[in-house]
N, C-alpha and C positions, 0 to 999 in steps of 0.2 A: 174636114167640114168647111165648106165655103161660107162666107158671110151671109150669102143669100139662101142657105139651106133652110128647108122648112123645119128641120129638127133643131135649129138654133134656139137657145133659151130666149124667152120673151123678156123684153125690158120691163121694169116695174111700172105700175100705174096706180093711181089712187084707188081705183076700183078693186084691184087685187089685194091691196094692203090697207083695208079699213081698220084692222086690229092694230092699235098703236104699239103694242109690245113687239109684234112681228115686224112692223114698219121700222122701228128703231133698231131692232136686232139686225135686220137685213141691210140697213144703211151702213153697217160696219163692214160689209163684204166678208161674212164669216168664212166662206170657202177658202179665202186667201190667208186665213189665220193659221192654216195647217203648217205653214213654214215656221211660224213662231213656236208651235209645239215641238217641231223637230229640233230647232235651235236650243230650246230648253232641255230636251232629252240629251243632246250632246254634252251640255254642261253637267248634268247629273251623271252621265256615263263617265265623263272625265274624272269627276270626284270619286266615283265608285272604283274606277281603275286604279287610282292612287290610294285606295284603301281608306278613304275618308268615310266615317260613319254617316250614313244618310239620315236626315231628319224628315220624315214624311210630311209633317205639318208645314214646315217652311218651304218644302219642295212644291207642295200643292199651291200654297199662297203665292210663291214666286211665279209659278206658271200662270195663275189667274191674273196677276198684276201685269205680266208680260203681254197676255192676251188683251187686257184692257188698254194698255199703252198702244199696242199695234192697232187695235180698233179705233182708238182716238186719232191716231195718225192717218188712218184711211179716211175717216170722216173729215178731218182737217184738210186733207188733200182735195177732197171733193169740193169743199167750201171755196178754197182759194183758186181751184181750177174753174169754178163757176164765176168767181169774181174777175178773173183775168180773161174770161171768155173762151178759153180753149175747149172746154167740153161742149159748149153750145155750138161751136163752129165745127165740131168733129163729126163729119159725115162719113168718114172712112173707118170708123171704129169697128172692132170685132168684139161685141158684147158676148160674155161678161168680162172678157180679158182686158180690153182697153176702152178708153173714152169715159172712165169714171163709172160710178154706180148708176147714174142717170136719175137719181132721186130728185135733184133740184130741177133738172131740165124737163122732167116729165110731171112735175107738180106734186110729187109725193111728199116732199118736205120743202119748206121755204129756206132760203139762205140763212136767215136768222135762226131757225130751228136747227139747222145743220151745225152752225157754229156753236150754239148752246150745247148741243149733244156732244160735240168734240170736247168742249171745256169740261163737261160733266165727267166724261170718260177719263180725261187727264187728271181731274181732281180726285176721282176714285183711286186711280193708280198711285197718285202722290200720297193720299191718306194711308192706303195699305202699305205703301213702300216705307212710310215713316215708321210704322210698327216693325216692319221687317228689318229696317235699319238698326233698330235697337237690339234685335236678336243676332244680327250678323256682323255688325261693325261698320265704322264710318266710311270705309272704302266703297261700300255699296252706294253711298250718296253720289259719288262722282260717276259711277257707272250709270246710275239711273238718270242723273242730270244730262249726261252725254247722250243717252238714248233718246230721251224726250226732246232735247235740244236739236239733235239731228233731224228727228221726225218733224218737228215744227218748222225748222229752217229750210227743210227740203223744198217746201212750196210757198211758205209764208214770206211776205216782204218784211224787212228790206233785203234779207239775204237771198231768198229764192234760189237755193243752191242748184236745183235741177235746171234752172234757166241759164245758169252761168257755166255749165259744163262740169259741175261737181256732183251731179246726181248719182252717177254710178259709184263713185267712191263713198258717198254718203250711205247708200244702201248696203254696200259691202261692210262698211264700218258698223252700221246699225245692227246688222244681223250677226256680226261677229261678237258684238256686245252681249247677245243673248246667252251663248254658252259661257262666256266669261262671267256674266252676272249670276247665272244659276250655279256655276261652280263656286263662286264667292259665297253665295248664300249657305252652302254646305261646308266649305273649307274655312270661311271667315278670314281669308287673306287672298291676295292676288297670286296667280300661278300661270305659268306658260302653257300648261297642258291643254286647257280649253282653247287657247289660241291656235295651237297646232291642230287640234281636233276640228276646229270650226272654220279654218281658212278656206278649204275647198268648198264647203257648203255655202259660206257667205258669198263667194265669188259666183257660184252657180245661181244663187238667188239674184245677185247683181245682173246676171245674164237675162233673167226674167224681165227686169226693168228694161234692159237694153233692147230685147226683141219686141217688147210691147210698144216701143217708141216708133217702130216703122209704120204701123197703121195710123198712129197719131201724128205723124210727122208734119203733114200739111197744116193741120189745126194748130199745132204747137208753134210753127213758124209764124202764123198769123198773130198768135198771142205773144210773140217775143220770147218763147222758151227756146233758148239756144243750147240745148244739150248736143251731144256729139252726133247723134243720128240726124239732127236738124242741121248741124254745121257742115256735115259731109254729104256728098252725093250718096244715094242709097247703095250703089255698087262699090263705093269705097267703105261706107259705114258697116256693111255686112261683115267685113273682116274683123271688126272689133269684137263681135260675138265669138268668132273662132279664137282670137287671141285670149280673151277672158277665160274661155273653157280650157285652153291649153295650160294657162297659168294655174288654174284651179287644180287640175289633175297632176300637173308637174310638181307643184308645191307639196301636195299630199304625198307624192312618191318620194320627194326629197326628205320630208319629215320621217317617213318610214325607213328610208335607207340610212339615215343618220341616227336612228334609234329614238327619235323624239315621239314616234308613234309605234305601237307594236306591229310586228310583221303581219298579224291577222288583219290589220287595217287595209291591206291590199285588196280585200274583198270590196271595199268602197269603189274601186275602179270598175266594178260591174255596171256602174251608172254611166260609164263613158259612151256605150253605144247609143243611149238615149240622147246624149248631148251631140253626138255625131249625126244622128238622125235629124235633130233640130237644126243643126248647122247646115246640113245638106239642103234642107227645105228653105232656109233663109238665103243661102247662096243662089238658089234657083229663083226665089220669089221676092227678093228685096225690092224690085221695081213694081211688084204686084202684091202689095201687102194683104189684100183681101184673101189671099191663099195661104196665110201664115197660121191659121188656127191650129193645125196639126203640130206645127213646130213649136208653138207656144205651149201646147199641152205637153209635148215631150220635154220642154225646158222645165216645166213645173215638176214633172215626174222625175227628171234627172236630179234636181235639187233634193227632193224628198227621199228618193232612193239612196242617194249618196249619204245623206245625213243619217238615215236609218241604219245603213250598213256600217258606217263609221261608228255609230253608237253601239251597235251589236258587237263589233270587234273589240271595243274597249271593255264592254261588260264581260264578255266571255273569256277574254285573254287574261283576266285577273285570276282565273281559277287554275 
C-alpha cells in the first residue's frame, strides 16, 4: 500500500476521539504492543521448557506491567519527538507506522497531557512492579529499571540514545529484557535460557525500528536525530537491515546447533521468508520510502511469527 492509498488509515482527530478513555488508550499505540505480548510469551515458554512451575497470577501481572511500561515508552517518545520538532516536520511519514501517533500534532492531546499520561503509565508500572518484586526476588528490580531506563533515555534528553546512534542497540536490549524478565518472574533467578530464546526476536524487532527510520529520515535530520539511517545515505543504510536480519537468524541457528535451544526451534526459521521479502522491498525502495509500507508490515509479521514459533517449539519440546 502506498502512502497515498485511499485505504490507508486516517490519522487521529479531536472529532474522532471525543471519548477520553478511547483517546488515552489509542495514544499508547496499542497495535504495536503485540510485540510486547510475544516477548513475554517467550519468557514463559523458556521457564516452562526448563520445567519451572508456572504461576498464572504473577504471569498475568507481569504481562500487564510490561504492556504498561511499553505503552508509557510509546507516549513518552511522542512527547519528546513533539518537543524536538521531528514529528511536526515529518511530511514523509507512513501512518500508522512512522511519524508518531500524531495526537499532539493533530490537536487530540496537548504536550502537557501527553507527558502526564506517560508519567501515569510509568508510575502504574512501577507500583505493580514493586509488588511483583516482593514475590519474585530483588533481581527483578534491575531488569525493570533497565527496561524503563532504556525506554526513557531512548528519546529523552540528555541521553537521547536514538539521536546518537544507539537506538537500534537500545531497542534490541529492551525487547530482550522482556523474556528475561518474564522468565525471572517464574524462575526467581537469572538464567541464560530466555536470552537464547529471545535473541532472534529482539533483533527482528530492532529491524522494525530500523526500517521505520527511512520514511522519517528527512524530518529526523532536521531535528538533529543522528541515527544510522540518517548518518548514512539511504543506499548504504539499507544494508544495515539485511545485516541485522542475518545476525538474528544466524544466532538462533547457532544456539540450536550448540544445544542451547532445542532442535524443534528450527521451526522459527520459517519467519525468514518474511524478513527476506521486507529486505527485498527496502533494497528496491530505500530512496523512495513512500513505497515501504508493505516491507514494514512484513517486518512486523516476521518478528511476531519468529517469536510465536520459537515459543511454541519451547513449549512442545518439553513433552
